[in-house]
C-alpha positions as CSV (number, residue, x, y, z in Angstrom):
1,M,-111.0,51.4,-153.5
2,G,-114.5,51.5,-151.9
3,K,-117.0,53.6,-154.0
4,V,-114.6,55.1,-156.5
5,N,-115.7,54.0,-159.8
6,R,-113.4,53.3,-162.8
7,R,-113.8,56.6,-164.5
8,K,-112.7,58.4,-161.2
9,F,-109.9,56.2,-160.6
10,L,-108.5,57.1,-164.0
11,T,-109.0,60.5,-163.3
12,Y,-107.2,60.3,-159.9
13,L,-104.3,58.5,-161.9
14,G,-104.4,61.4,-164.5
15,T,-102.0,63.8,-162.3
16,G,-98.7,63.2,-160.4
17,A,-100.1,65.0,-157.5
18,T,-102.1,62.0,-156.7
19,A,-98.9,60.2,-155.6
20,L,-98.1,63.0,-153.2
21,A,-101.8,62.8,-152.0
22,A,-101.6,59.0,-151.5
23,S,-98.2,58.8,-149.9
24,S,-98.7,61.6,-147.5
25,T,-102.3,61.3,-146.3
26,G,-103.3,57.8,-147.5
27,L,-105.3,56.9,-150.3
28,N,-108.5,56.7,-148.3
29,V,-108.5,60.7,-148.6
30,L,-109.8,60.2,-151.9
31,T,-112.7,58.4,-151.0
32,Q,-114.1,59.6,-147.6
33,P,-117.2,61.5,-147.6
34,V,-117.0,65.2,-146.9
35,Q,-118.1,66.2,-143.2
36,A,-120.2,69.4,-143.5
37,G,-119.3,72.3,-141.2
38,N,-120.0,76.0,-140.7
39,F,-117.1,77.1,-142.8
40,H,-118.0,80.6,-143.6
41,K,-121.1,83.0,-143.7
42,G,-123.8,81.1,-145.1
43,G,-122.0,77.8,-145.0
44,Q,-124.8,75.4,-144.1
45,K,-126.7,75.9,-147.3
46,K,-128.0,72.6,-148.7
47,P,-127.6,72.0,-152.2
48,K,-130.6,71.4,-154.5
49,L,-129.1,67.9,-155.6
50,G,-130.1,66.5,-158.9
51,Q,-128.6,65.7,-162.4
52,I,-127.2,68.3,-164.5
53,K,-129.8,70.4,-166.1
54,F,-128.8,70.9,-169.7
55,K,-127.8,68.5,-172.5
56,P,-123.8,68.7,-172.5
57,I,-122.3,70.0,-175.9
58,E,-119.5,68.6,-177.9
59,P,-116.2,70.5,-178.2
60,S,-116.2,73.0,-181.1
61,S,-113.8,74.8,-183.0
62,K,-116.5,77.5,-184.4
63,D,-115.8,81.1,-183.8
64,D,-118.8,81.6,-181.7
65,L,-120.0,81.2,-178.2
66,I,-121.7,77.7,-178.4
67,L,-124.2,76.9,-175.6
68,P,-126.6,74.0,-175.2
69,R,-130.0,73.9,-176.8
70,G,-132.5,76.3,-174.5
71,Y,-129.8,78.8,-173.6
72,Q,-129.0,82.2,-175.2
73,Y,-126.3,84.8,-174.8
74,N,-126.0,88.4,-175.5
75,V,-123.4,90.9,-175.2
76,I,-123.3,93.3,-172.7
77,A,-120.1,95.3,-173.3
78,A,-117.3,95.1,-175.6
79,Y,-113.9,96.7,-175.6
80,G,-114.1,100.5,-176.4
81,D,-117.9,100.6,-175.5
82,Q,-118.9,103.8,-173.7
83,I,-120.0,102.9,-170.1
84,N,-121.1,106.4,-168.5
85,Q,-122.1,110.0,-169.6
86,K,-118.5,111.0,-168.6
87,G,-117.1,109.1,-171.6
88,D,-115.3,106.3,-169.9
89,T,-114.9,103.0,-172.1
90,F,-114.9,99.4,-171.2
91,G,-111.3,98.1,-171.0
92,F,-109.6,95.5,-172.7
93,N,-109.7,91.7,-172.1
94,N,-112.0,91.4,-169.5
95,D,-111.8,88.7,-166.8
96,F,-113.3,88.3,-163.4
97,T,-117.2,89.5,-163.1
98,L,-119.3,90.0,-160.0
99,Y,-122.6,91.1,-159.7
100,F,-124.3,93.3,-157.0
101,P,-128.0,93.6,-157.2
102,I,-129.5,97.1,-156.7
103,D,-133.2,96.2,-157.5
104,Q,-135.3,93.2,-158.2
105,S,-138.9,93.9,-159.3
106,N,-141.5,92.8,-161.7
107,G,-139.5,89.6,-162.9
108,S,-136.6,91.9,-163.8
109,E,-133.0,92.8,-162.2
110,R,-131.0,95.9,-162.1
111,G,-127.2,95.8,-160.6
112,L,-124.0,96.7,-160.8
113,L,-121.3,94.4,-162.6
114,W,-117.8,94.8,-161.9
115,V,-115.5,93.2,-164.6
116,N,-111.6,93.0,-164.4
117,H,-109.5,93.9,-167.4
118,E,-106.2,91.9,-167.4
119,Y,-104.1,93.2,-170.2
120,V,-103.9,94.8,-173.6
121,S,-103.1,93.6,-177.1
122,D,-100.6,96.0,-178.9
123,L,-102.2,95.0,-182.4
124,F,-105.9,95.5,-181.5
125,V,-105.4,98.7,-179.3
126,F,-102.6,100.6,-181.4
127,G,-102.5,98.7,-184.7
128,K,-99.1,97.3,-184.2
129,E,-96.8,95.7,-182.0
130,N,-94.6,98.2,-179.8
131,D,-90.9,97.9,-178.6
132,E,-91.3,101.0,-177.0
133,Y,-94.3,103.3,-175.9
134,S,-94.9,107.2,-176.0
135,K,-96.4,108.9,-173.2
136,E,-99.7,108.7,-174.9
137,Q,-99.5,105.1,-175.6
138,T,-98.3,104.3,-172.1
139,K,-101.4,106.1,-170.7
140,T,-103.8,104.2,-173.1
141,F,-102.5,100.8,-172.0
142,L,-102.9,101.7,-168.4
143,Y,-106.1,103.0,-168.8
144,N,-107.6,99.8,-170.7
145,Q,-106.5,97.8,-167.6
146,G,-107.9,97.6,-164.0
147,G,-111.5,97.2,-164.0
148,S,-115.0,98.6,-165.1
149,I,-118.0,99.2,-163.0
150,I,-121.1,99.0,-165.3
151,E,-124.9,99.3,-164.3
152,V,-126.9,96.5,-166.1
153,Y,-130.5,95.5,-166.3
154,E,-132.7,92.7,-167.5
155,E,-135.2,93.9,-170.2
156,D,-136.8,91.9,-173.1
157,N,-135.3,88.6,-172.4
158,S,-131.7,90.2,-172.7
159,W,-129.3,92.3,-170.4
160,K,-128.3,95.7,-171.2
161,M,-126.0,98.4,-170.1
162,D,-127.2,101.8,-168.6
163,T,-124.7,104.2,-169.9
164,T,-126.9,106.9,-167.7
165,S,-125.6,105.2,-164.4
166,K,-124.7,107.6,-161.7
167,Y,-122.4,104.5,-160.4
168,A,-120.6,103.5,-163.7
169,R,-116.7,104.4,-163.7
170,R,-113.4,103.0,-164.2
171,V,-110.7,102.0,-161.7
172,T,-107.5,101.8,-164.0
173,G,-103.7,101.7,-164.0
174,L,-103.9,105.7,-163.7
175,T,-106.0,105.6,-160.3
176,E,-104.4,106.7,-157.2
177,I,-104.6,103.8,-154.8
178,D,-103.7,103.4,-150.8
179,L,-101.8,100.7,-149.5
180,T,-102.6,99.2,-146.2
181,G,-100.9,96.6,-143.9
182,P,-97.2,95.9,-142.8
183,A,-95.7,96.9,-146.2
184,K,-97.2,100.4,-146.2
185,G,-94.5,103.3,-146.1
186,S,-91.6,100.6,-145.6
187,D,-88.6,100.6,-147.5
188,A,-89.7,97.2,-149.0
189,V,-92.1,99.3,-151.1
190,N,-89.6,102.3,-151.3
191,G,-91.4,104.1,-148.8
192,S,-94.6,104.5,-150.4
193,T,-98.0,105.0,-148.9
194,K,-100.0,105.4,-152.1
195,V,-99.4,104.0,-155.5
196,Q,-100.3,104.5,-159.0
197,G,-103.0,102.4,-160.5
198,T,-103.9,98.6,-160.7
199,F,-103.5,96.4,-163.7
200,A,-102.9,92.8,-164.8
201,N,-106.4,92.3,-162.9
202,C,-107.2,88.5,-163.4
203,S,-109.7,87.1,-161.0
204,G,-111.0,88.2,-157.5
205,G,-113.6,87.9,-154.8
206,R,-116.4,89.1,-152.8
207,T,-116.0,90.1,-149.2
208,L,-118.7,89.5,-146.4
209,W,-119.1,93.4,-146.0
210,G,-120.2,93.9,-149.6
211,T,-117.1,95.1,-151.4
212,L,-114.9,93.1,-154.0
213,L,-111.5,92.1,-154.4
214,S,-109.6,92.2,-157.7
215,C,-106.4,90.5,-157.8
216,E,-103.1,91.7,-159.9
217,E,-101.5,88.9,-161.5
218,N,-99.0,89.1,-164.3
219,Y,-97.7,92.7,-163.5
220,E,-94.3,92.3,-164.5
221,D,-94.2,93.3,-168.0
222,T,-96.7,96.4,-167.7
223,A,-94.8,97.8,-164.7
224,E,-91.8,97.7,-166.7
225,A,-93.2,99.2,-170.0
226,A,-94.7,102.0,-167.8
227,G,-91.5,102.7,-165.6
228,L,-93.4,102.0,-162.7
229,D,-92.1,100.5,-159.6
230,E,-92.7,96.6,-159.5
231,T,-93.2,96.5,-155.9
232,H,-96.4,98.5,-156.2
233,Y,-98.0,95.6,-158.0
234,G,-99.0,92.0,-157.5
235,W,-101.4,92.8,-154.7
236,V,-105.1,92.3,-153.8
237,V,-107.1,95.3,-154.5
238,E,-110.4,96.4,-152.6
239,V,-113.3,98.4,-154.5
240,D,-116.5,99.4,-153.4
241,P,-118.7,99.4,-156.5
242,F,-121.3,101.6,-155.0
243,D,-119.1,104.3,-153.5
244,P,-116.4,106.3,-155.2
245,N,-115.7,107.8,-151.8
246,F,-114.5,104.6,-150.5
247,R,-110.7,104.7,-151.1
248,V,-109.5,101.8,-153.6
249,R,-106.7,99.9,-151.4
250,K,-104.1,97.3,-151.8
251,H,-103.7,95.0,-148.7
252,T,-100.2,94.4,-148.4
253,A,-100.8,91.9,-145.3
254,L,-102.3,89.2,-148.2
255,G,-98.8,89.1,-149.6
256,R,-97.6,90.0,-153.1
257,F,-97.3,87.3,-155.9
258,N,-98.9,86.5,-159.1
259,H,-102.6,86.6,-157.5
260,E,-105.1,84.6,-159.3
261,N,-108.3,85.3,-156.9
262,A,-109.3,85.8,-153.4
263,S,-112.0,83.5,-151.8
264,V,-113.2,85.1,-148.3
265,G,-114.6,82.9,-145.2
266,L,-114.6,82.8,-141.6
267,S,-112.9,80.8,-139.1
268,K,-115.1,79.1,-136.5
269,D,-114.2,81.8,-134.1
270,G,-115.2,84.5,-136.3
271,R,-111.9,85.8,-138.0
272,V,-111.8,86.5,-141.6
273,V,-109.9,84.1,-144.0
274,V,-108.9,84.8,-147.6
275,Y,-107.7,81.8,-149.6
276,M,-105.2,82.8,-152.7
277,G,-103.7,81.0,-155.5
278,D,-100.3,82.2,-157.3
279,D,-100.9,81.6,-160.8
280,K,-97.0,80.4,-162.1
281,K,-95.6,77.0,-162.5
282,D,-94.2,75.7,-159.1
283,A,-96.1,78.3,-157.0
284,C,-97.9,77.8,-153.8
285,V,-101.3,78.0,-152.3
286,Y,-102.0,80.6,-149.5
287,K,-104.4,81.8,-146.9
288,F,-104.7,84.7,-144.7
289,I,-106.3,84.8,-141.4
290,S,-107.1,88.2,-139.6
291,D,-106.2,89.2,-136.1
292,G,-109.4,90.6,-135.4
293,K,-113.0,89.1,-135.8
294,Y,-115.6,90.0,-138.3
295,N,-118.4,92.1,-137.0
296,E,-121.4,92.5,-139.4
297,K,-122.7,95.6,-137.6
298,V,-119.7,97.8,-138.8
299,G,-120.3,97.1,-142.2
300,K,-117.5,98.1,-144.6
301,N,-115.0,99.0,-141.6
302,N,-114.5,95.4,-141.4
303,S,-112.1,96.2,-144.5
304,Q,-109.4,96.8,-141.8
305,L,-109.3,93.5,-140.8
306,L,-107.4,92.6,-144.0
307,S,-104.8,95.0,-142.9
308,K,-103.6,92.9,-139.8
309,G,-103.1,89.2,-139.5
310,T,-101.0,86.0,-140.5
311,L,-100.3,84.8,-144.0
312,Y,-99.6,81.1,-144.3
313,A,-98.5,78.8,-147.2
314,A,-99.7,75.2,-147.9
315,D,-97.4,72.3,-147.3
316,L,-99.0,69.7,-148.9
317,S,-96.6,66.6,-148.0
318,S,-97.4,67.3,-144.2
319,G,-101.1,68.9,-144.4
320,E,-100.0,71.9,-142.7
321,W,-100.3,75.7,-143.2
322,I,-96.8,77.3,-142.8
323,E,-96.7,80.7,-141.0
324,L,-94.8,83.4,-143.1
325,S,-93.3,85.3,-140.3
326,I,-89.9,87.2,-140.5
327,E,-88.7,85.4,-137.6
328,A,-89.0,81.8,-139.2
329,V,-87.7,83.3,-142.6
330,R,-84.7,84.6,-141.0
331,E,-84.1,81.4,-139.0
332,A,-84.2,79.2,-142.3
333,A,-81.7,81.9,-144.0
334,K,-79.2,82.2,-141.0
335,N,-76.4,81.1,-143.0
336,D,-77.1,82.9,-146.1
337,K,-76.0,86.6,-146.1
338,E,-77.8,87.5,-149.4
339,L,-80.9,85.9,-147.9
340,L,-80.7,87.9,-144.6
341,D,-80.1,91.2,-146.4
342,K,-83.1,90.7,-148.3
343,F,-85.5,89.8,-145.5
344,K,-85.1,92.2,-142.7
345,T,-88.7,92.8,-141.7
346,Q,-92.3,91.4,-142.3
347,A,-92.8,93.9,-145.1
348,D,-89.9,92.0,-147.0
349,V,-91.6,88.6,-146.4
350,L,-94.9,90.3,-147.8
351,V,-93.2,91.8,-151.0
352,H,-91.2,88.6,-151.5
353,T,-93.9,86.2,-150.5
354,H,-93.3,83.2,-153.0
355,D,-89.5,83.2,-152.0
356,A,-90.3,83.3,-148.1
357,A,-92.9,80.4,-148.7
358,I,-90.4,78.1,-150.7
359,L,-87.4,78.9,-148.3
360,L,-90.0,77.7,-145.1
361,G,-90.9,74.4,-147.0
362,A,-94.3,75.2,-148.7
363,T,-95.1,73.0,-151.6
364,P,-94.5,74.3,-155.4
365,T,-97.5,73.3,-157.3
366,D,-99.0,73.3,-160.7
367,R,-100.1,76.9,-161.3
368,P,-102.7,77.3,-158.7
369,E,-105.3,79.9,-160.2
370,D,-108.8,80.2,-158.9
371,V,-109.5,79.0,-155.1
372,E,-113.0,78.9,-154.2
373,I,-114.8,77.7,-151.0
374,S,-117.7,75.5,-151.2
375,P,-120.8,77.2,-150.0
376,F,-122.4,73.9,-149.1
377,D,-119.5,72.0,-147.0
378,G,-117.0,74.7,-147.0
379,T,-114.3,72.6,-148.5
380,V,-111.8,74.5,-150.6
381,F,-111.2,73.7,-154.3
382,V,-108.1,74.9,-156.1
383,A,-107.8,75.0,-160.0
384,H,-104.3,73.9,-160.6
385,T,-104.2,74.6,-164.6
386,N,-101.2,72.8,-165.6
387,N,-97.5,72.5,-165.4
388,D,-95.3,71.0,-168.5
389,K,-92.4,71.2,-166.2
390,H,-93.7,68.0,-164.3
391,G,-95.7,66.4,-167.0
392,N,-99.0,67.9,-165.7
393,I,-100.1,68.9,-169.2
394,H,-104.0,69.1,-168.5
395,G,-104.0,70.1,-164.9
396,H,-106.2,69.2,-162.1
397,I,-108.6,70.4,-159.5
398,T,-107.7,69.8,-155.9
399,R,-110.0,69.7,-152.9
400,F,-108.8,70.9,-149.4
401,F,-110.5,69.6,-146.2
402,E,-109.6,71.7,-143.2
403,N,-109.2,69.9,-139.9
404,N,-112.5,70.0,-137.9
405,G,-114.2,71.9,-140.6
406,D,-112.4,75.1,-139.6
407,H,-110.9,77.6,-142.0
408,G,-108.9,79.0,-139.1
409,S,-107.3,75.3,-138.7
410,L,-103.6,74.9,-139.4
411,E,-103.9,71.1,-140.6
412,F,-105.6,70.0,-143.6
413,Q,-106.2,66.9,-145.8
414,F,-106.6,66.8,-149.6
415,S,-107.9,65.1,-152.7
416,I,-107.7,65.2,-156.3
417,F,-111.1,66.0,-157.2
418,A,-110.8,65.7,-160.9
419,A,-108.1,65.9,-163.6
420,G,-107.8,67.2,-166.9
421,G,-107.3,64.8,-169.9
422,I,-109.2,62.9,-172.5
423,Q,-110.7,60.8,-169.9
424,S,-112.7,63.7,-168.3
425,G,-113.0,65.8,-171.5
426,F,-111.3,69.1,-170.3
427,S,-107.9,70.6,-170.0
428,A,-106.5,73.6,-168.0
429,P,-109.2,74.2,-165.5
430,D,-109.1,78.0,-164.5
431,N,-111.7,80.0,-162.7
432,L,-114.3,78.3,-160.5
433,T,-117.8,79.1,-159.3
434,F,-120.7,77.2,-157.6
435,D,-124.2,77.0,-158.2
436,Q,-127.3,76.1,-155.9
437,Y,-127.1,72.5,-156.9
438,G,-123.7,71.9,-155.5
439,T,-122.1,72.1,-159.0
440,L,-118.6,73.3,-159.6
441,W,-118.5,75.4,-162.7
442,T,-115.1,75.7,-164.3
443,V,-113.7,77.3,-167.4
444,T,-110.4,76.1,-169.4
445,D,-107.3,78.0,-170.3
446,I,-105.6,76.3,-172.9
447,S,-103.2,78.6,-174.6
448,S,-104.4,80.0,-177.8
449,S,-101.3,78.8,-179.6
450,K,-102.1,75.3,-178.6
451,Q,-105.9,75.0,-179.1
452,N,-106.6,72.3,-181.6
453,K,-103.1,71.0,-181.9
454,K,-101.4,68.0,-180.8
455,V,-102.5,66.6,-177.3
456,W,-105.1,69.4,-177.1
457,K,-106.7,68.8,-180.2
458,P,-109.7,66.6,-178.6
459,F,-110.7,69.6,-176.6
460,K,-111.0,71.9,-179.6
461,N,-111.7,75.6,-178.4
462,N,-111.6,76.5,-174.5
463,G,-115.0,75.8,-172.9
464,M,-116.9,75.8,-169.7
465,F,-117.7,72.7,-167.6
466,A,-120.2,71.9,-164.7
467,I,-118.8,69.3,-162.3
468,P,-121.1,68.1,-159.6
469,T,-119.5,68.0,-156.2
470,S,-121.6,65.0,-154.8
471,G,-123.9,62.4,-155.8
472,P,-123.6,60.0,-158.3
473,Q,-122.0,62.2,-161.1
474,E,-119.4,63.7,-158.7
475,G,-116.2,64.6,-160.1
476,E,-117.5,64.0,-163.9
477,A,-117.3,67.0,-166.1
478,F,-119.9,68.1,-168.6
479,Q,-119.4,70.6,-171.4
480,F,-121.7,73.6,-171.3
481,A,-120.0,76.1,-173.5
482,S,-117.3,76.4,-176.1
483,A,-115.6,79.7,-176.7
484,P,-114.9,81.6,-179.9
485,I,-111.7,80.9,-181.9
486,E,-108.3,81.4,-179.7
487,A,-110.5,83.0,-177.0
488,E,-110.7,82.1,-173.2
489,L,-113.8,81.9,-171.2
490,T,-113.3,83.8,-167.9
491,G,-115.0,85.2,-164.7
492,P,-118.4,83.2,-164.6
493,S,-120.6,84.5,-162.0
494,F,-124.3,83.9,-161.3
495,T,-127.2,86.3,-160.4
496,P,-128.5,85.8,-157.2
497,N,-131.6,83.8,-158.6
498,E,-129.2,82.0,-160.7
499,R,-131.5,82.7,-163.9
500,S,-128.5,84.2,-165.5
501,L,-124.9,84.0,-165.7
502,F,-122.2,86.5,-166.3
503,L,-119.3,85.6,-168.4
504,S,-116.2,87.1,-169.9
505,V,-114.8,86.1,-173.4
506,Q,-111.3,87.0,-173.4
507,H,-108.8,87.3,-176.2
508,P,-110.7,86.2,-179.1
509,G,-108.4,86.1,-182.3
510,E,-105.4,86.5,-180.2
511,E,-102.8,84.7,-182.5
512,T,-104.0,87.3,-185.2
513,E,-100.7,88.7,-187.0
514,D,-102.2,91.0,-189.7
515,L,-105.2,93.2,-188.8
516,S,-106.4,92.6,-192.3
517,K,-106.9,88.9,-191.6
518,P,-108.2,88.5,-188.1
519,T,-108.3,84.7,-187.0
520,S,-111.5,85.8,-185.2
521,M,-114.3,88.1,-185.7
522,W,-116.3,87.5,-182.6
523,P,-118.7,88.9,-181.6
524,H,-119.5,89.4,-185.2
525,R,-121.1,93.0,-184.6
526,P,-121.9,95.1,-187.8
527,G,-119.2,97.4,-188.5
528,D,-116.5,95.8,-186.5
529,K,-113.2,95.1,-188.3
530,M,-111.6,93.2,-185.4
531,P,-112.6,90.8,-182.6
532,R,-113.4,92.4,-179.3
533,P,-113.1,90.9,-175.7
534,A,-116.5,91.3,-174.2
535,V,-118.9,90.5,-171.2
536,V,-121.8,88.4,-172.0
537,A,-125.0,87.4,-170.0
538,I,-126.2,83.8,-170.4
539,R,-130.1,83.1,-170.0
540,G,-132.1,79.8,-170.2
541,F,-131.3,78.6,-166.6
């Protein structure tokens, strides 16, 4: 086993996917050192290696956001807060965050913060559960999803929201949005070139040209409740936070499925590559490679690169990326009239991406959620949250090694970087991000109905963990934060100087059945009678 210590070996044994890794690629893939390469823009950074910079906390069941000694948080915006002079309000169940600096001077910072809003709770938004929705209620639950652009600034050792901002605005389930790519105007989307709104916005990513990508995940219930065309949702959405005249767009070339996030890099020959996960059980890992090459000089016109290219799905048993083309799909379906009727054009492949991927032999995996490219060695980390259908109760994090260190390669190896369980201290890894020390940060997604119960009891509330990706502590998880009761921590993102971390606290008190007896009251604001999802800033780094 070479340099693998006992704890790591137990970690590898903690997931059934290890058997697949060992049988298909040889167990040595788990132990070989990573070879650095120019994987994407800025891909040759060197981490400031060292020990974890905080004293890890113990799991907690308290109704608060618990942090290590020396760290503090403050709430920037919570559900219902006014974000601009127009009267727009902060949406519900905030998720992915992404910070765009405007100015940094005199030791303070100012910038725009994008925040996803994933779904609403009928009880907290309407005061009761609904079987049917009125026209006004439909408008309300669509408005409270999508995303918020807020202007934030650092002052007096805390972060605040500037409601006089000229940039602050909402992108919601009511916003008109353009379609791009092969499915635009096709029969597969019922001829539409524009669609109404974005919702079920989970995680996302940053483009190389300064815009953001927001991903539509579990869109089905909202689309049905609102009477909207389901084929118009489940896409990757591009927004420019600084320019309201930049048309919000959904890139159909990136496929339609339960998108968790989108991580953008470059191939060695300069093409844009986007890695994506499909957050459901037995779903696949994807990547898109543009036809054209990235040109820094044309700025946001690079957006068109996401309209034309090739979509692939990962076959872990062969270590290959499978091209999802209509020709290959029809060849595989040649004896099945129902499938041939379903897949007639490339637009059909993109609208029914999961079915096409499985038909062509891509590997169903254990809820691939966040996918992130390491800024240091370019390896690709995938959070497989869990899959009780196959006994993977606590999930794991997979690490892909592209052939020759090239994101444009169609061959890869992989390892199980870390596995959830009592041996590692975490369960159900979800969103991922990196810091300058080469540390992978992950938040966890234990269902609120299962927290502090049965096999999840040792982990208590959901948390946030730091996991070094190299050095003597590689693969070991250290708990940094514990969430309020029944909440999930989501969307961690650092400021460029890494002095502050933005973090969403989603669905505190989610199991509440009686508004007069909420199970959580976080963030414990004076006058509040209910818990509120909110985004916070953490300082002390």
